[in-house]
N, C-alpha and C positions, 0 to 999 in steps of 0.2 A: 573129711575130704568132701568137697562140694561136687555133686553129681553134674556132669555135663548135660545140657539140654538135648533132647532127642527130637530130631526133625524128620522122622519117618524111617522106613525100613532101609532105604538105599542111601548110602552116604553120597554127598555131592562131590564129584570128582572134577567137574568143569561144566562149562555152559557156553552158549552162543548168545550174542546180543546184537539185535538189529534195530538201531535207533529210528530208522525211517519206516519201519513196519507199523501196521495198525489194523483196525478192524473196519468192516463195512457192513451195513445192514443189507441183507440179501434182497429183500423186496424193494428197498430204496434204489439199489443198483438196477434191478430189473425194470422198474418204472422209469428210471433215468434213461436207459437205453431205448425203452419204448417211446418215450417223448421225443428223443433225438431222431429215431426212425420216422416217427409221425411227421415231424417238421420237415423231413426230407422226402416226403411223398409216399412213404410205405403204408400200405393198408394193413391194419392190425384187426383181425377178426377174433373176438373173444367168444368163449363158450361154443367153439366150433370143433367138433371131434372128427378126426380123420378116420374114415371107415374103410378106405381102400385106395388103390392106385389104378388108374386106367393105363394099361400097357398094351401096345400094339406093335407087332413085329419086332419085339425086343427093345422098344423105345418107350419111355414114359410120355404120356400125353396129358397128364394132369392128375388131380387128386380128388377122390370122392370124399365128401364130408357130410356131416349131419345137416348142413345147411345148403347142400347142393354140390354140383361138380364145379371145380376150378381148373380151367385149362392152363397148362404151362408146358413150355418146351424143356425147362430145367426145373428140377425139384431138389431142394436140399433138406435133408432130415437131420435134425439136432434135437433129440427128445430125451436125452439122458437115460434114466432107468427104464424107460419104455422102448428103448432102441430095438430090442429083440422082437417085441410084439408088433411094432409098426413096420419093421423091415420084413417080417414074415408075411405081411399083406402083399408085398412085392415078390414073394416067392424066394426070399433070401434068408439063409440061416447064418447068423453072425457068431464069431468066436467070442461071445460075451455072455456073462452071467449077471443076473440082477440080484442084488443083495440089499438088505435093509441096513441103514445106518441110523442109529438112534442119537438124539440130542436131548439135552436136559437144561432146565433153567431153575434156579433157586428163587426163593422170595427176595424181595428188594433189600439190598444192604447199602450201607454207606460206602463210598469209594475205597476199594481195597486193592484193586489190580489196575494199574494205569495202561497196560498193554495186553499182550497175549503171552501166555506161558504154555509151552509144550513140554511133555515129560516122556522122553524116549524109552526109558526103562519100563514104564508102565503103559505106554501108548495112551496118553491122556492129554487133553488140551483144554484150556479154560481162558475166558475173558469175561469182562463185565459189560453189560448193556447200559444204554443211556438211562434206563429205568432202575438200575441198581442190581438187577438179577445177575447171578453168575451163570454164564452159558458155557456148557462143557460137554464133552463126549469122548469117545475112544474108538474101539474096534467096530468093524461091521459085524452084524450077526452072521454066524457061520453057515447058514443055510440059504438056498435060493428061494426068493419070495418076491411077489409083487404087492404084498400087504404092507400098508404104511403104519405098521406097528411092530414092536420088537418083542424080545423075550426077557425074562427076569435074570438069567445068568449074566447077560451083558450089562444090565443095570447094576448088578452087584460088582462086576469087574471094574466098571467105570468108577463107581463109588469108592472102591478100594484104591484105585489109582489116585483119585483126588485126596483121599485121606493120607496116603503115603507121602504125597507131595506137600499138602497143606492141611495138617491135622485140625487146624482151627475151624475149617469149614464143616466139621462134623456136626456142629450144632445148628447149622442152617437147614431149613426145611426145603425139600424138593417141591417146587410149585407145579411143574408140568413137564411132560416129555412128549416127543413125537418121533416119527420115523420117516426117512426119505429113501427113495429107491436109487441105488447107485449102479451104474453100468460098469462092471468090472471086466476088463480085458484079460486075456490069459498071460500077458507078459507085463502088465502094469502100465503100459504106454497107450496113448490114444490112437484113434484111427481118423484120418482126414483124407478121404479119397473118393474117386468115382467108383461106381459099382458095375457089375456085369450088365445091368440094365442101362441102356444108353440114355443120358440125360438125368439119371438119378444119382445124387451125391450124398455122402454120409459123413457125419462128424459125431464121434462118440467114443465110448470106452475110456472115459477120463478118470475112472477109479477114484471118485469123490475129490479129485483135485480140480475139477472143471471150473468151479466158480472163480478161483484165483487166475485161471488161464483164459478167462473169457475174452479180454481184449485181443490177445495174441491169436487164440484159436479162431475168433471171429474174423480177424484180418486175413489169416491164412485160408479160411474157408471161403471168404468172399473172393479172394484171388483165384481159387480153384473154380468156383462157379463162373466167374467172369471170363477166364481164359481157357478153362479146360485142362490146365497144367498145375501141378502142385507148386506152392510157394517154396522158395529155396530153403526155408526153415522147416518145412514139413514133408520133405521128400521121403523120409524114412517111415512115415506113418501110413504105410500101404495096407490095404485091406487083405491082400493075398499073402502077406508075409508069414502068416500062420500055416498056410498050405505049402509054402515054399520052404518052411523051416528056418526063416531068417528073422527070428524073434529079436526084439531089442533087449540087449543084456544090460539093463540099468539097475535100479534099486531093487526090483523084484517085489512090487507091491500089488500084484495081480489078485485074482479072485481065489487062488489057492490059500487056504487058511495058514498053511505052514510057511508061506512066503510073505504073508501080510504083516 
């Protein structure tokens, strides 16, 4: 009797297919937005660290930086994993934890994956870069940290997920890994709102889904900054919802490891 081939630990019960989906190089997107902003008259100051806020009588007057003071009547903060540290300079404590998310890339291979594959049972995702490397990752590291490096148990867990889904990649060599800082809100949904400091606005808590949400979140944040009122699509993303007990009951992908 011929033995049936084994395709991993978990049998395939079904799947989702999105033919319009794809991948984008993160740095390419960032530079594209930067070029578009520059063409529209926005001043981009590189290598300029925020060291504090100038707040007088409950209102923001500008930002202190490593290159001097920048006066502003309105200040928008969108700094991802550094949200807690930056907003603490304004005397605000956020309902956000910062966690490390590791990513990995293999040696260059011939084309094997035309799109993106995600594996819900093992929380694993993988795609192939233009250079042929397999780019993949999984869960956040379970502890709070601002260090852009991870720990070995997550490396093992991600590798196990990849092997369960695609056993043939076991012979590929891991070329490099890195860690990024994720701003994890307590209910898994973002915050786009004004703060108790007049003129200070915040956009964060995207729980490592922020890259995909960049166009929509930027549009909603710009509307808030320009009008002082939340956009119709972002009225629920209030900063005070945690104090009021009105958390958003969605997928539950917040910073709690048991919900992630």
